[in-house]
C-alpha positions in Angstrom: 0.0 0.0 0.0 3.0 2.3 0.5 3.3 2.9 -3.3 -0.3 4.0 -3.8 -1.0 7.5 -4.9 -3.7 8.5 -2.5 -5.0 11.4 -4.7 -5.7 8.8 -7.4 -7.6 6.6 -4.9 -9.6 9.7 -4.0 -10.4 10.5 -7.6 -11.5 6.9 -8.2 -13.8 7.2 -5.2 -15.4 10.4 -6.4 -16.1 9.0 -9.9 -17.4 5.6 -8.8 -19.8 7.3 -6.3 -21.1 9.5 -9.2 -21.5 6.3 -11.3 -23.6 4.7 -8.6 -25.7 7.9 -8.0 -26.8 8.1 -11.6 -27.2 4.4 -12.1 -30.1 4.8 -9.6 -33.0 5.0 -12.0 -35.0 7.2 -9.7 -32.2 9.8 -9.4 -31.5 9.7 -13.1 -35.1 10.3 -14.0 -35.6 13.0 -11.4 -32.4 14.9 -12.4 -31.8 14.2 -16.1 -29.8 17.3 -16.8 -27.4 16.6 -13.8 -27.1 13.0 -15.2 -26.2 14.3 -18.6 -23.5 16.5 -17.0 -22.0 13.8 -14.9 -22.1 11.3 -17.8 -20.0 13.8 -19.8 -16.9 13.4 -17.5 -17.2 10.6 -14.9 -16.2 7.6 -17.0 -13.8 9.5 -19.2 -12.0 10.5 -16.0 -11.8 6.8 -15.0 -10.3 6.0 -18.4 -7.7 8.7 -18.1 -6.8 7.3 -14.7 -6.6 3.8 -16.1 -4.4 4.9 -18.9 -2.1 6.7 -16.4 -1.9 3.6 -14.2 -1.5 1.1 -16.9 1.9 -0.7 -16.6 3.0 -2.2 -19.9 6.7 -2.5 -18.9 6.3 -6.3 -18.5 6.6 -9.5 -20.4 3.7 -10.7 -22.5 3.0 -13.5 -20.1 2.3 -11.1 -17.2 0.2 -8.9 -19.5 -1.8 -12.0 -20.6 -2.5 -12.9 -17.0 -3.6 -9.4 -16.3 -6.0 -9.4 -19.3 -7.2 -12.9 -18.3 -8.2 -11.7 -14.8 -10.0 -8.7 -16.3 -11.8 -10.9 -18.8 -13.0 -13.6 -16.5 -15.0 -11.3 -14.1 -16.1 -9.2 -17.0 -17.4 -12.3 -18.9 -19.2 -13.7 -15.8 -20.9 -10.5 -14.8 -21.7 -9.4 -18.4 -23.2 -12.8 -19.1 -25.3 -12.5 -16.0 -26.4 -9.0 -16.7 -27.3 -9.9 -20.3 -29.4 -12.8 -19.1 -31.2 -10.7 -16.5 -31.8 -8.0 -19.1 -33.9 -10.5 -21.0 -36.0 -11.1 -17.8 -36.3 -7.8 -16.1 -38.1 -4.6 -17.4 -35.0 -2.5 -17.4 -34.1 0.2 -20.0 -31.7 -2.2 -21.6 -34.3 -5.0 -21.8 -33.7 -7.7 -24.4 -36.9 -8.8 -26.0 -35.5 -12.1 -27.3 -32.2 -13.5 -26.1 -30.6 -15.7 -28.7 -27.1 -17.1 -28.8 -26.2 -14.5 -31.4 -27.5 -11.6 -29.2 -25.7 -13.1 -26.2 -22.4 -13.3 -28.0 -22.8 -9.9 -29.4 -23.3 -8.4 -26.0 -20.4 -10.4 -24.5 -17.8 -9.9 -27.1 -18.7 -6.7 -29.0 -21.4 -4.5 -27.4 -21.6 -5.0 -23.6 -24.6 -3.9 -21.5 -24.5 -2.1 -18.2 -21.3 -0.7 -16.6 -19.2 -3.6 -17.8 -18.4 -1.9 -21.1 -15.7 -0.2 -19.1 -13.8 -3.5 -18.5 -14.4 -4.5 -22.1 -12.8 -1.2 -23.3 -10.0 -1.5 -20.7 -9.0 -5.0 -22.1 -8.8 -3.7 -25.6 -6.9 -0.6 -24.6 -4.4 -2.6 -22.6 -3.7 -4.8 -25.6 -3.3 -2.0 -28.1 -1.2 0.0 -25.6 1.1 -3.0 -25.0 1.5 -3.8 -28.7 2.3 -0.2 -29.8 4.5 0.5 -26.8 6.9 -2.2 -28.0 7.9 0.2 -30.8 8.4 3.2 -28.5 12.2 2.9 -28.2 12.5 3.2 -31.9 9.6 5.6 -32.7 9.6 7.9 -29.7 6.6 9.0 -27.6 4.9 11.2 -30.2 5.0 8.6 -33.0 3.9 5.8 -30.6 0.9 7.8 -29.5 0.0 8.5 -33.2 0.3 4.7 -33.9 -1.9 4.0 -30.9 -4.5 6.4 -32.1 -4.5 4.8 -35.5 -5.0 1.4 -33.9 -7.9 2.6 -31.8 -9.5 4.2 -34.9 -9.2 0.9 -36.7 -10.6 -1.0 -33.8 -13.6 1.3 -33.9 -14.2 1.8 -37.6 -13.2 -1.6 -38.9 -13.8 -4.0 -36.0 -16.5 -2.1 -34.1 -15.1 -3.4 -30.8 -14.3 -0.2 -29.0 -15.4 3.4 -29.1 -12.7 5.7 -30.3 -14.1 8.4 -28.0 -13.5 6.2 -24.9 -10.1 5.0 -26.1 -8.8 8.5 -26.6 -9.3 9.2 -22.9 -7.3 6.1 -22.0 -4.6 7.2 -24.4 -4.6 10.7 -22.8 -3.8 9.1 -19.5 -1.1 6.9 -21.1 0.4 10.0 -22.7 0.7 11.7 -19.3 2.5 8.6 -18.0 4.8 8.3 -21.0 5.8 12.0 -20.6 6.7 11.4 -17.0 4.2 13.9 -15.7 2.7 13.4 -12.2 -1.0 13.3 -12.1 -1.2 16.3 -9.7 0.8 18.4 -12.2 -1.1 17.2 -15.3 -4.5 18.5 -13.9 -3.3 21.7 -12.2 -5.6 21.4 -9.2 -7.5 24.7 -8.5 -10.9 25.4 -7.0 -11.3 28.1 -9.7 -11.8 25.3 -12.2 -15.4 25.1 -10.8 -16.2 28.4 -12.5 -15.6 27.5 -16.2 -17.0 24.0 -15.4 -20.3 25.5 -14.2 -20.4 28.0 -17.1 -20.0 25.2 -19.6 -22.8 23.2 -18.0 -25.2 26.1 -17.9 -24.4 27.9 -21.1 -23.6 25.1 -23.5 -25.9 22.1 -23.0 -25.4 20.9 -26.6 -21.8 20.1 -25.8 -22.5 17.8 -22.9 -21.0 14.7 -24.5 -17.7 13.0 -23.9 -17.0 13.0 -27.7 -16.9 16.8 -28.0 -14.1 19.2 -27.2 -16.3 20.6 -24.5 -16.5 17.1 -23.0 -12.7 16.8 -23.0 -12.4 20.2 -21.3 -15.1 19.4 -18.7 -13.3 16.1 -17.9 -10.1 18.0 -17.2 -11.9 20.7 -15.2 -13.7 18.1 -13.1 -10.5 16.3 -12.3 -8.8 19.6 -11.5 -11.5 20.7 -9.2 -11.8 17.3 -7.4 -8.0 17.3 -6.8 -8.1 20.8 -5.5 -10.8 19.9 -3.0 -8.8 16.9 -1.6 -6.6 18.8 0.9 -9.7 20.2 2.5 -11.1 16.9 3.5 -10.8 15.7 7.1 -8.6 12.7 7.9 -11.5 10.4 8.4 -13.2 11.4 5.2 -9.8 11.0 3.3 -9.5 7.5 4.8 -13.0 6.6 3.6 -12.3 7.9 0.1 -9.1 5.9 0.0 -10.9 2.7 1.0 -13.6 3.2 -1.6 -11.0 4.1 -4.2 -9.0 0.9 -3.5 -12.2 -1.2 -4.0 -13.6 0.3 -7.2 -13.3 -3.0 -9.1 -15.6 -4.8 -6.7 -18.0 -1.9 -6.7 -18.1 -1.8 -10.5 -18.7 -5.5 -10.7 -21.3 -5.9 -8.0 -23.1 -2.6 -7.8 -25.8 -3.4 -10.4 -27.2 -6.0 -8.1 -27.8 -3.4 -5.4 -28.9 -0.5 -7.5 -31.7 -2.7 -8.8 -32.7 -3.6 -5.2 -32.5 0.1 -4.3 -35.5 0.8 -6.5 -37.6 -0.8 -3.7 -36.5 2.1 -1.4 -38.2 4.8 -3.4 -41.6 4.7 -1.6 -39.9 4.8 1.8 -38.5 8.3 0.9 -41.5 9.8 -0.8 -41.6 12.5 1.9 -38.3 13.9 0.6 -38.8 15.9 -2.7 -35.1 16.5 -3.1 -34.3 12.7 -3.2 -31.1 13.5 -1.3 -31.9 11.1 1.5 -32.8 8.3 -0.8 -29.6 8.9 -2.8 -27.4 8.8 0.4 -29.0 5.6 1.7 -29.0 3.9 -1.7 -25.3 4.8 -2.4 -24.3 3.6 1.1 -26.3 0.4 0.6 -24.8 -0.3 -2.8 -21.2 0.2 -1.6 -21.7 -1.8 1.5 -23.4 -4.6 -0.4 -20.7 -4.7 -3.0 -18.0 -4.8 -0.3 -19.9 -7.6 1.5 -20.0 -9.7 -1.7 -16.3 -9.1 -2.3 -15.4 -10.0 1.3 -17.5 -13.2 1.2 -15.8 -14.3 -2.1 -12.4 -13.7 -0.5 -13.4 -15.7 2.7 -14.8 -18.6 0.6 -11.6 -18.5 -1.6 -13.6 -17.9 -4.7 -11.8 -14.7 -5.7 -8.7 -16.4 -7.0 -10.9 -18.2 -9.5 -12.9 -15.1 -10.3 -10.3 -12.3 -10.5 -7.0 -14.0 -9.7 -6.6 -12.0 -6.5 -8.4 -10.8 -3.5 -11.3 -8.5 -4.3 -11.7 -6.8 -0.9 -9.0 -4.4 0.3 -9.4 -4.0 4.0 -9.3 -0.4 5.3 -5.8 0.6 6.5 
């Protein structure tokens, strides 16, 4: 744990909590504009962080094991999500689940939050392959080659969105250039001002694929990092714990956000939905941690993810 960058754990906490909040159907329906704003930057920020943290200075065997232990939990959870989408009346409901539809969702067009792991696997492979040429090509040429590879994966193979892959590549570029994450995003509370202005005055640009989306992602990360020093020690510790466990939360949270729909009538007295949101987010995080903890205790995690899923608080 000594080598962890705590600011990154904190950022991961911020963006995974935002993911949970707007995966709560009730909250998303009640605040659609806020959902559109958050969807512009929260997962792009995760991809930037993933690109920054990606370690490709390893042999192919180690990379293959890393990809394997991303694919196994991805495949298990995506398969379950796809099957349940054929049974439950959710927005991603599948009218008729066939083998072809199942394989399409598993291998090409995943449902739910698991698209992130699917994208991550492809980005890792492309990053590793192109980085082998970096000693001869240099950083700039390697990044250009990576961009071409991502474009081909999108336009020709249709297995990844170029818009998502570019955020991963941005994080990788920061790492390649040897820039620290705190320096790359110039933390300042003043970044809240242009971020708010863009949200209020340019609603048509609220999309991660636009230049405005790129700027908003940078501003959101800058503002979040600037706020970090003002957190109390206990709150910092809580954010570190959540940030260390984002994989488990990503994997298991859909089970609990679905259950959280049942809580809506209990909070009908609160028109702001803030109390419902707080309880549902806490319930989802706690439930996800409980599943991860039980899988570790039953020694199932090594078959599911190749490692422990639950990082105990330090």
